C-alpha positions as CSV (number, residue, x, y, z in Angstrom):
1,M,1.5,32.0,-34.9
2,A,4.1,30.5,-37.3
3,Y,7.7,31.7,-37.0
4,T,9.1,33.5,-39.9
5,S,12.7,34.7,-39.8
6,P,12.8,38.5,-39.8
7,T,14.2,40.4,-42.9
8,I,16.2,43.5,-42.1
9,T,16.2,46.2,-44.8
10,P,19.7,47.8,-45.3
11,S,19.9,51.4,-44.0
12,G,21.8,52.8,-47.0
13,Q,23.7,55.2,-44.7
14,T,27.2,56.6,-45.5
15,Y,30.4,56.7,-43.7
16,A,29.8,60.4,-43.1
17,Q,26.6,59.6,-41.3
18,L,28.3,57.1,-39.2
19,K,31.1,59.6,-38.3
20,A,28.5,62.3,-37.5
21,R,26.1,60.2,-35.6
22,G,28.3,57.4,-34.0
23,F,27.2,53.8,-33.4
24,A,23.9,54.6,-31.6
25,G,22.9,57.1,-34.3
26,Y,23.8,54.7,-37.0
27,V,21.6,52.0,-35.4
28,D,18.7,54.6,-35.2
29,G,19.2,55.1,-38.9
30,L,18.8,51.3,-39.5
31,I,15.7,51.4,-37.2
32,A,14.3,54.2,-39.4
33,A,14.8,52.1,-42.5
34,N,12.7,49.2,-41.1
35,S,9.3,49.1,-39.7
36,F,10.0,47.3,-36.4
37,N,7.4,47.1,-33.6
38,Q,8.0,49.2,-30.5
39,S,9.0,46.1,-28.5
40,V,11.8,45.4,-31.1
41,I,13.0,49.1,-31.0
42,N,13.1,48.9,-27.2
43,H,15.1,45.8,-27.2
44,I,17.6,47.3,-29.7
45,H,18.0,50.4,-27.8
46,G,18.5,48.4,-24.6
47,L,21.1,46.3,-26.2
48,V,23.0,49.3,-27.5
49,K,22.8,51.1,-24.2
50,Q,23.5,47.9,-22.2
51,T,20.3,48.2,-20.2
52,D,18.4,45.2,-21.6
53,V,20.4,42.5,-19.7
54,G,17.3,41.9,-17.5
55,G,15.2,41.3,-20.6
56,I,17.6,38.6,-21.9
57,I,17.5,37.0,-18.5
58,R,13.6,37.1,-18.6
59,L,13.7,35.5,-22.1
60,E,16.0,32.8,-20.8
61,K,13.5,32.0,-17.9
62,L,10.5,32.2,-20.3
63,I,12.1,29.5,-22.6
64,D,13.1,27.4,-19.6
65,N,9.7,27.6,-18.1
66,W,8.1,26.6,-21.4
67,M,10.5,23.7,-21.7
68,S,9.6,22.6,-18.1
69,G,5.8,22.6,-18.8
70,Y,4.7,25.9,-17.3
71,P,1.4,27.1,-18.9
72,I,2.8,29.9,-21.3
73,A,0.9,30.6,-24.5
74,A,2.9,29.5,-27.5
75,S,2.1,32.7,-29.3
76,D,3.4,34.7,-26.5
77,L,6.6,32.8,-26.4
78,T,7.0,32.9,-30.2
79,Q,6.5,36.7,-30.3
80,R,9.0,37.4,-27.6
81,V,11.6,35.2,-29.2
82,L,10.8,36.8,-32.6
83,D,11.2,40.3,-31.1
84,Y,14.6,39.5,-29.7
85,T,15.7,37.6,-32.9
86,T,14.7,40.8,-34.8
87,A,16.6,43.1,-32.4
88,F,19.8,40.9,-32.7
89,K,19.5,40.6,-36.5
90,A,19.1,44.4,-36.7
91,L,22.3,44.9,-34.7
92,L,24.2,42.3,-36.7
93,A,23.0,44.2,-39.9
94,A,24.2,47.5,-38.5
95,L,27.6,45.9,-37.7
96,E,27.9,44.4,-41.1
97,E,27.2,47.7,-42.8
98,I,29.7,49.5,-40.6
99,A,32.4,46.9,-41.5
100,V,31.7,47.5,-45.1
101,L,32.0,51.3,-44.7
102,W,35.2,50.9,-42.6
103,D,36.8,48.6,-45.2
104,A,36.1,51.2,-47.9
105,N,37.2,54.2,-45.7
106,Q,40.3,53.3,-43.7
107,G,41.9,56.7,-43.6
108,T,45.3,57.4,-42.4
109,L,46.5,57.6,-38.7
110,T,48.4,60.8,-37.8
111,T,49.1,62.6,-34.6
112,S,47.4,65.6,-33.3
113,V,47.7,67.6,-30.0
114,D,45.1,67.7,-27.2
115,G,44.3,70.8,-25.1
116,A,47.2,70.1,-22.7
117,G,49.7,69.9,-25.7
118,M,50.0,66.2,-25.5
119,P,50.2,64.1,-28.7
120,V,47.2,62.0,-29.5
121,P,46.4,59.7,-32.4
122,K,43.9,60.9,-35.1
123,R,42.4,59.3,-38.0
124,V,42.2,61.5,-41.1
125,L,39.9,60.4,-43.9
């Protein structure tokens, strides 16, 4: 299995979608715009929800074992590394899209009042 760097299709989402769905929802929109395999989707969700730390540690051990000469199929190693590479590239693409949206929609900071009557900052777009 030859390694090919994954290509991520832009999601085409708007600032309103980011505001309505939040970061995790925005990432889900990027997932929907691409045809990732289930392993990649699981890695992306795990990284967003901070539950995939164990997966990264397993990946580190897998690579170290390969380098030490343990009998691991090259195709298995390549696929696992490709899945994580795709997951990280997808998150990078989402962050880059969000940065562009923020740059174009900075809004204005004002002050609002919370339920207890205390002033709190609020961004108005």
